[in-house]
Legacy VTK file of the C-alpha trace (Angstrom):
# vtk DataFile Version 3.0
C-alpha trace
ASCII
DATASET POLYDATA
POINTS 534 float
-4.036 -5.870 3.144
-2.189 -9.166 3.388
-2.358 -11.576 0.441
-3.064 -15.170 1.452
-1.693 -18.156 -0.416
-5.151 -19.093 -1.674
-5.441 -15.679 -3.309
-2.308 -15.963 -5.430
-4.227 -17.005 -8.531
-7.098 -14.570 -7.913
-5.384 -11.182 -8.208
-7.854 -8.853 -9.941
-7.172 -8.111 -13.584
-7.805 -4.400 -14.161
-8.225 -3.169 -17.721
-8.749 -4.853 -21.096
-6.407 -7.629 -22.298
-3.912 -6.524 -24.942
-1.338 -8.174 -27.157
1.874 -7.695 -25.197
3.961 -7.893 -28.368
2.042 -4.970 -29.826
1.853 -2.847 -26.680
3.372 0.607 -27.113
5.231 1.406 -23.902
5.832 5.066 -24.631
3.163 7.489 -23.462
1.100 9.622 -25.790
2.622 12.887 -26.966
2.447 15.489 -24.175
1.408 18.241 -26.587
-1.525 16.100 -27.730
-2.591 15.430 -24.134
-2.459 19.150 -23.383
-4.619 19.852 -26.413
-7.193 17.263 -25.294
-7.159 18.632 -21.744
-7.781 22.176 -22.988
-10.828 20.994 -24.927
-12.270 19.624 -21.673
-11.348 22.699 -19.597
-12.835 25.132 -22.104
-16.024 23.115 -22.618
-16.679 22.914 -18.878
-16.005 26.630 -18.399
-18.423 27.500 -21.192
-21.206 25.610 -19.394
-20.669 27.362 -16.070
-18.011 25.359 -14.212
-16.038 27.484 -11.756
-13.316 24.821 -11.417
-12.325 21.879 -13.617
-9.623 19.244 -13.519
-8.871 16.644 -16.145
-7.049 13.329 -15.800
-5.907 11.463 -18.902
-4.750 8.033 -17.858
-3.141 5.024 -19.455
-2.984 2.138 -16.978
-0.930 -0.921 -17.914
-0.655 -4.144 -15.902
1.242 -7.373 -16.444
0.792 -10.622 -14.529
3.151 -13.570 -14.962
1.810 -16.559 -13.016
3.445 -19.952 -12.462
2.868 -23.090 -10.427
5.526 -25.744 -9.764
7.071 -26.439 -13.203
4.347 -24.800 -15.308
3.548 -21.315 -16.546
-0.140 -20.911 -15.734
-0.893 -17.485 -17.192
0.574 -14.382 -18.759
-1.773 -11.411 -18.930
-1.228 -7.877 -20.172
-3.980 -5.291 -19.796
-4.346 -1.687 -20.825
-6.973 0.921 -19.987
-6.976 4.397 -21.540
-9.338 7.349 -21.177
-10.181 10.671 -19.543
-11.928 11.646 -16.321
-13.326 15.179 -15.917
-14.244 16.657 -12.522
-15.923 20.040 -12.133
-17.443 22.369 -9.585
-20.632 24.108 -10.720
-23.165 25.818 -8.453
-20.797 24.953 -5.585
-21.073 21.193 -6.125
-18.941 18.420 -7.597
-19.760 16.700 -10.861
-17.833 13.986 -12.694
-17.910 12.252 -16.078
-15.487 10.056 -18.023
-14.943 8.894 -21.571
-12.716 6.468 -23.457
-13.408 8.309 -26.720
-10.772 11.015 -26.952
-11.866 12.985 -29.998
-12.755 16.643 -29.394
-16.530 16.175 -29.650
-16.603 13.277 -27.161
-14.364 15.143 -24.717
-16.573 18.255 -24.896
-19.711 16.175 -24.352
-18.176 14.513 -21.282
-17.273 17.933 -19.838
-20.795 19.178 -20.407
-22.157 16.031 -18.744
-19.958 16.636 -15.680
-21.297 20.201 -15.370
-24.890 19.026 -15.762
-24.389 16.426 -13.014
-22.849 19.047 -10.706
-25.791 21.399 -11.207
-28.292 18.621 -10.513
-26.343 17.509 -7.434
-26.362 21.082 -6.122
-30.124 20.843 -5.579
-29.404 18.472 -2.695
-26.209 19.987 -1.284
-26.555 22.049 1.883
-23.178 23.812 1.712
-20.947 24.614 -1.261
-17.611 22.867 -1.751
-14.754 24.732 -0.046
-11.693 24.043 -2.142
-8.281 24.884 -0.679
-6.288 27.254 -2.856
-3.744 25.627 -5.132
-1.194 27.357 -7.308
-0.739 26.187 -10.878
2.626 24.630 -11.707
2.516 25.167 -15.461
3.923 22.334 -17.563
5.882 19.890 -15.373
6.654 16.164 -15.323
7.687 13.450 -12.866
8.775 9.830 -13.269
9.447 6.999 -10.864
13.277 6.835 -10.774
13.576 3.312 -12.184
16.734 1.691 -13.526
15.077 -1.051 -15.585
11.545 -0.973 -17.002
9.922 -4.302 -16.116
7.711 -4.160 -19.205
10.864 -4.180 -21.366
12.197 -7.368 -19.753
11.479 -10.427 -21.952
8.697 -12.686 -20.721
11.090 -15.643 -20.851
13.366 -13.986 -18.306
10.430 -13.564 -15.931
9.108 -17.097 -16.351
12.622 -18.527 -15.993
13.041 -16.649 -12.714
9.685 -17.807 -11.354
10.228 -21.422 -12.383
13.661 -21.405 -10.739
12.030 -19.971 -7.606
9.491 -22.795 -7.628
12.221 -25.372 -8.184
14.293 -24.008 -5.301
11.329 -24.115 -2.930
10.469 -27.697 -3.926
14.077 -28.847 -3.561
13.856 -27.392 -0.066
10.880 -29.588 0.771
7.822 -27.727 -0.536
5.167 -29.871 -2.195
3.335 -27.027 -3.914
4.495 -23.579 -4.999
2.745 -20.660 -6.699
4.683 -17.589 -7.822
3.801 -14.324 -9.536
5.442 -11.183 -10.854
2.985 -8.310 -11.090
3.955 -5.072 -12.864
2.076 -1.761 -13.011
2.701 1.333 -15.134
0.425 4.372 -14.700
0.942 7.039 -17.359
-1.067 9.965 -15.999
-1.653 13.487 -17.246
-3.366 16.090 -15.061
-4.610 19.536 -16.061
-6.724 22.063 -14.192
-8.114 25.557 -14.386
-5.537 26.442 -11.707
-2.946 26.374 -14.506
-1.264 22.989 -14.039
-0.315 20.572 -16.821
1.381 17.619 -15.118
2.707 14.525 -16.880
3.684 11.532 -14.709
5.026 8.030 -15.381
4.634 5.765 -12.326
5.984 2.210 -11.945
5.347 -0.492 -9.352
6.402 -4.137 -8.971
5.334 -7.028 -6.755
7.050 -10.443 -6.774
5.375 -13.020 -4.541
5.248 -16.764 -3.944
3.683 -19.232 -1.544
5.348 -22.558 -0.700
3.302 -25.314 0.959
4.820 -28.313 2.729
2.770 -31.420 3.624
3.692 -34.009 6.256
2.610 -37.300 4.685
2.386 -39.131 8.011
0.171 -36.699 9.884
-1.519 -35.007 6.936
-0.645 -31.626 8.415
0.497 -28.838 6.127
1.870 -25.320 6.434
2.479 -22.511 3.954
5.255 -19.977 4.038
4.650 -16.944 1.853
7.459 -14.895 0.395
8.939 -12.156 2.558
9.013 -9.683 -0.315
7.430 -6.239 -0.254
5.755 -4.583 -3.246
7.745 -1.522 -4.263
7.594 1.609 -6.395
10.584 0.492 -8.446
11.494 -1.077 -11.779
12.781 -4.576 -12.450
16.029 -3.683 -10.679
14.151 -4.623 -7.476
14.663 -8.267 -8.505
18.386 -7.857 -9.126
19.739 -8.515 -5.602
22.720 -6.829 -4.004
24.615 -8.378 -1.122
24.349 -5.106 0.798
20.552 -5.430 0.896
20.563 -8.716 2.801
19.768 -8.517 6.505
20.816 -11.605 8.404
18.427 -12.482 11.212
16.615 -15.715 12.045
15.887 -15.759 8.325
17.366 -13.705 5.472
15.466 -10.458 4.927
15.952 -7.648 2.429
16.084 -3.855 2.381
15.915 -2.148 -1.032
16.408 -5.131 -3.344
14.859 -8.597 -3.125
16.559 -11.954 -3.691
13.516 -14.019 -4.631
15.553 -17.177 -5.244
17.288 -16.991 -1.858
13.928 -16.462 -0.150
12.479 -19.501 -1.943
15.379 -21.692 -0.810
14.540 -20.854 2.801
10.765 -21.205 2.389
10.534 -25.003 2.050
12.526 -25.850 5.196
10.740 -23.147 7.182
7.304 -24.420 6.102
8.384 -27.919 7.204
9.641 -26.521 10.502
6.297 -24.806 11.073
4.551 -28.198 10.928
6.708 -29.519 13.757
6.862 -26.267 15.733
5.541 -26.104 19.279
2.061 -24.627 19.619
2.203 -21.393 21.590
0.903 -21.163 25.137
-1.527 -18.262 25.414
-0.490 -15.420 27.681
1.349 -12.116 27.894
4.530 -11.806 25.828
6.966 -9.137 24.773
6.764 -8.983 20.975
9.708 -8.208 18.692
8.023 -7.291 15.395
9.965 -7.284 12.151
9.072 -4.611 9.525
7.860 -7.412 7.217
5.115 -7.944 9.796
4.652 -4.548 11.429
3.702 -2.776 8.180
0.240 -4.374 8.211
-0.427 -3.402 11.836
0.579 0.170 10.955
-1.693 0.112 7.900
-4.789 -1.029 9.763
-4.375 0.628 13.165
-2.725 3.935 12.147
-3.189 4.476 8.423
-6.919 3.894 8.189
-8.062 5.600 11.412
-6.166 8.790 10.507
-7.994 9.188 7.174
-10.068 12.349 7.631
-12.994 11.159 5.513
-13.232 8.049 7.718
-13.086 10.237 10.838
-15.970 12.309 9.416
-18.069 9.188 8.765
-17.867 9.081 4.959
-16.680 5.454 4.997
-19.113 4.253 7.678
-21.293 2.205 5.330
-18.443 0.293 3.699
-15.497 -0.016 6.066
-16.345 1.743 9.297
-15.392 4.950 11.040
-12.463 5.869 13.301
-11.846 6.164 17.009
-9.553 9.143 16.246
-12.397 11.645 16.392
-11.855 15.373 15.894
-12.152 16.154 19.604
-9.054 14.015 20.274
-7.059 15.965 17.696
-8.374 19.331 18.893
-7.264 18.594 22.457
-3.648 18.512 21.260
-2.782 15.927 23.891
-4.442 12.663 22.905
-2.037 9.901 23.919
-2.005 7.607 20.869
1.204 5.803 21.847
4.427 5.954 23.806
7.044 8.638 23.195
8.835 6.136 20.932
5.969 6.369 18.436
6.584 8.916 15.687
4.537 8.291 12.563
4.706 10.317 9.369
2.717 10.469 6.156
4.981 10.730 3.121
4.179 10.843 -0.601
7.802 11.617 -1.521
9.653 8.520 -0.256
11.776 7.049 -3.065
11.010 3.399 -3.780
7.676 3.450 -1.969
4.365 2.479 -3.543
2.796 5.853 -2.803
5.611 7.972 -4.225
4.483 10.497 -6.839
5.446 13.992 -7.845
1.863 15.269 -7.650
-1.406 13.740 -6.472
-4.565 13.372 -8.560
-5.655 16.907 -7.670
-2.411 18.398 -8.959
-0.992 19.001 -5.470
2.751 18.521 -5.043
3.665 15.500 -2.909
4.376 16.211 0.772
5.568 14.736 4.062
3.915 15.527 7.408
3.523 14.238 10.971
0.535 12.145 12.032
1.759 11.059 15.482
4.512 13.077 17.196
6.131 11.698 20.376
3.028 9.565 20.872
0.511 12.432 20.410
-2.050 12.679 17.600
-1.174 15.864 15.677
-2.736 15.521 12.209
-4.823 13.539 9.731
-4.799 12.903 5.966
-6.746 15.564 4.035
-7.323 16.676 0.437
-8.444 19.989 -1.093
-12.125 19.944 -0.113
-11.320 18.683 3.422
-8.407 20.952 4.346
-10.565 23.713 5.858
-12.144 21.243 8.296
-8.854 20.908 10.202
-7.694 24.470 9.640
-5.252 23.796 6.794
-4.678 26.382 4.077
-3.683 23.774 1.512
-4.195 20.108 0.728
-1.746 17.522 2.027
-1.592 16.010 -1.462
-3.087 12.559 -0.858
-5.844 12.352 -3.480
-5.975 9.370 -5.859
-8.206 7.479 -8.286
-7.353 3.959 -9.434
-8.571 4.650 -12.963
-9.348 7.501 -15.333
-12.979 6.364 -15.133
-13.210 6.803 -11.338
-13.506 10.039 -9.405
-10.501 10.809 -7.231
-10.855 10.988 -3.444
-8.755 10.875 -0.271
-6.431 7.866 -0.184
-3.800 6.805 2.305
-0.268 8.122 1.674
2.705 6.099 2.860
2.297 5.930 6.649
5.471 4.913 8.475
6.895 4.481 11.966
10.117 6.477 12.194
13.278 4.673 13.337
14.753 5.304 16.753
17.527 7.900 17.029
19.868 5.912 19.269
21.937 3.042 17.792
19.872 -0.127 18.247
19.820 -3.410 16.300
17.223 -6.232 16.453
19.715 -8.419 18.347
19.836 -5.730 21.050
16.055 -5.921 21.459
16.049 -9.705 21.656
18.823 -9.966 24.263
16.774 -7.898 26.707
13.575 -9.978 26.386
12.936 -12.664 28.999
9.694 -14.077 27.597
8.823 -13.072 24.083
8.066 -13.881 20.467
9.831 -12.604 17.358
7.345 -12.329 14.459
8.312 -12.167 10.773
5.964 -11.668 7.804
2.288 -10.791 7.567
-0.763 -13.028 7.439
-4.372 -12.770 8.609
-5.835 -9.943 10.671
-9.104 -8.676 12.078
-9.981 -5.174 13.256
-13.238 -3.580 14.363
-15.262 -0.882 12.610
-13.507 1.935 14.486
-10.000 0.573 13.839
-9.520 0.002 17.562
-9.745 -3.618 18.756
-7.656 -5.969 16.632
-5.908 -9.288 16.097
-2.853 -9.999 13.892
-0.831 -13.056 12.934
2.350 -13.567 10.902
4.366 -16.008 8.793
7.113 -17.110 11.190
7.206 -17.069 14.985
10.276 -17.615 17.135
10.235 -18.087 20.898
12.536 -15.834 22.932
13.678 -16.984 26.385
16.129 -15.080 28.551
17.435 -13.019 25.651
17.859 -15.867 23.172
15.802 -17.387 20.359
15.204 -21.009 21.352
13.029 -22.357 18.529
10.014 -21.893 16.302
6.436 -21.543 17.529
3.137 -21.952 15.744
-0.531 -20.964 16.087
0.340 -17.425 17.223
-1.811 -14.305 17.069
-1.793 -11.213 19.251
-4.765 -9.165 20.388
-4.912 -5.618 21.637
-6.511 -2.266 21.020
-4.757 0.434 19.042
-4.062 2.821 21.914
-2.923 0.096 24.327
-0.720 -1.535 21.698
1.110 1.604 20.606
1.587 2.688 24.219
3.343 -0.633 24.810
6.010 0.279 22.225
9.173 0.230 24.343
11.867 0.578 21.661
12.367 1.054 17.928
15.568 0.030 16.149
17.640 2.620 14.305
17.633 3.654 10.647
20.022 0.864 9.593
17.165 -1.616 10.122
14.445 0.521 8.457
12.505 -1.325 5.722
9.314 -0.934 3.711
6.317 -3.233 3.520
3.052 -2.457 1.849
-0.147 -3.295 0.019
-0.865 -3.336 -3.718
-4.622 -3.543 -3.159
-5.878 -1.286 -0.369
-9.645 -1.105 -0.860
-11.855 1.867 -0.060
-14.963 3.670 -1.256
-18.192 2.760 -3.009
-17.843 1.785 -5.812
-14.652 0.274 -4.398
-11.278 1.488 -5.613
-7.846 0.112 -4.762
-4.591 1.949 -4.195
-0.996 0.955 -3.482
0.676 2.164 -0.299
3.898 1.472 1.616
4.549 1.414 5.353
8.059 1.562 6.728
9.498 0.786 10.136
12.466 -0.677 11.920
12.137 -3.755 14.128
10.224 -2.730 17.258
9.592 -4.028 20.764
6.118 -4.103 22.328
5.862 -5.074 26.002
3.239 -7.316 27.594
0.962 -7.975 24.606
-1.801 -10.591 24.848
-1.045 -13.643 22.661
-3.650 -16.307 21.862
-3.386 -19.817 20.454
-5.146 -20.079 17.084
-4.981 -23.874 16.693
-8.315 -25.398 15.767
-9.496 -27.915 18.337
-11.093 -31.025 16.807
LINES 1 535
534 0 1 2 3 4 5 6 7 8 9 10 11 12 13 14 15 16 17 18 19 20 21 22 23 24 25 26 27 28 29 30 31 32 33 34 35 36 37 38 39 40 41 42 43 44 45 46 47 48 49 50 51 52 53 54 55 56 57 58 59 60 61 62 63 64 65 66 67 68 69 70 71 72 73 74 75 76 77 78 79 80 81 82 83 84 85 86 87 88 89 90 91 92 93 94 95 96 97 98 99 100 101 102 103 104 105 106 107 108 109 110 111 112 113 114 115 116 117 118 119 120 121 122 123 124 125 126 127 128 129 130 131 132 133 134 135 136 137 138 139 140 141 142 143 144 145 146 147 148 149 150 151 152 153 154 155 156 157 158 159 160 161 162 163 164 165 166 167 168 169 170 171 172 173 174 175 176 177 178 179 180 181 182 183 184 185 186 187 188 189 190 191 192 193 194 195 196 197 198 199 200 201 202 203 204 205 206 207 208 209 210 211 212 213 214 215 216 217 218 219 220 221 222 223 224 225 226 227 228 229 230 231 232 233 234 235 236 237 238 239 240 241 242 243 244 245 246 247 248 249 250 251 252 253 254 255 256 257 258 259 260 261 262 263 264 265 266 267 268 269 270 271 272 273 274 275 276 277 278 279 280 281 282 283 284 285 286 287 288 289 290 291 292 293 294 295 296 297 298 299 300 301 302 303 304 305 306 307 308 309 310 311 312 313 314 315 316 317 318 319 320 321 322 323 324 325 326 327 328 329 330 331 332 333 334 335 336 337 338 339 340 341 342 343 344 345 346 347 348 349 350 351 352 353 354 355 356 357 358 359 360 361 362 363 364 365 366 367 368 369 370 371 372 373 374 375 376 377 378 379 380 381 382 383 384 385 386 387 388 389 390 391 392 393 394 395 396 397 398 399 400 401 402 403 404 405 406 407 408 409 410 411 412 413 414 415 416 417 418 419 420 421 422 423 424 425 426 427 428 429 430 431 432 433 434 435 436 437 438 439 440 441 442 443 444 445 446 447 448 449 450 451 452 453 454 455 456 457 458 459 460 461 462 463 464 465 466 467 468 469 470 471 472 473 474 475 476 477 478 479 480 481 482 483 484 485 486 487 488 489 490 491 492 493 494 495 496 497 498 499 500 501 502 503 504 505 506 507 508 509 510 511 512 513 514 515 516 517 518 519 520 521 522 523 524 525 526 527 528 529 530 531 532 533
């Protein structure tokens, strides 16, 4: 989901506050975690569980928050405990504990089995769990170069304050900025014979710069054009090779936060004076910094199998991608330029892991192939529904205390195969709009009819960008929109966007997911004017 400027100081704090100076960054001893896991596995088996998995999790978060020339907050949190999931009498049961002595672990396992047996009284059909081989003792770690938790707080606050200063020197009146770090130290064990230790890192730098016109009282905000990433602090150490020169400066695998801030003030001021768009049909050139959110909402969510089956109907709707469309093998989701893959292996992405929270090795698979719906997102107890022999490895829980369930993997539009740069798209557009950055959106309960807006809008006339526009949003339905995709730039323009807080389920859980694409052209899309009439 997009993060608005007003939300910058309201990012949820997950876990209990800790003293950052006393935080131990190294994970618990693997042999000790294996011993604790075996206590849980054996206790559940002794009470009649036919399958058990155990997740020992240590979840660490750090938020460094500034505004203008002040440090507003520095928060470190830590959450540590064990979740135990079992099948007994053909039904799921789950229990969790933050007390990790042998007696408490055994009691939690027994509680999970008792819950499963009680639940089985109401279950019509037993759980059908796809077969999964055990991997033995294995480990995986996000391939970081610099652990953000090791970087001194002063270095982070100095960076953010310099970002704020740069934006204000460029004309911004107000600036908020944040660095948000996540470290998930996760250990998984199951009766299948897996003992998996993982160390996962994520980072999100973000700011919002607001410019006010004192004469008119009008104001505009330009949010940062960063993307959250599955990387270490090296993400904030820019390389010249990662800069992409366009109407504004964009970034590929590293992010120059200071350079972005320098551009933000003038662009926010330009937005105030920009011409209000005339509603009508336009060709849209959508930058990856914008397109990721449209992919997330109109492709990622409707291809979740549990949503297709109606499991999310009460909270966040269903999906128009019903099973009959997939079974036909010819449902026209988009044009032949639309090739969308799910990928839990992509280096640097938010969703990258070695193994999911069911102990399934990370995978990559097609969702849309040459415009045709070919697959969904499924986990172990869903695989049989679509004829799969194994899970696709996209199960996740946002805490040790929550039960894992199907969550969106990275869902990305594949780049075009022929050489094509954004400038090539623009020069062939007679009447169009180039959109950069994400902002507000709205989509219906079946993920079909939608509306999206962005951060920056540039008018294209006769193959040239002629100036900035404002008050732009486009409306379409998912099938019509993706069938209007006329071209996708090549791999040299491919970039990741993504969400740190994708919500789903009841009780709600959040997950982090990336969406990649190259700049893409969509023909004849309906654009509306969002200006409020007084």
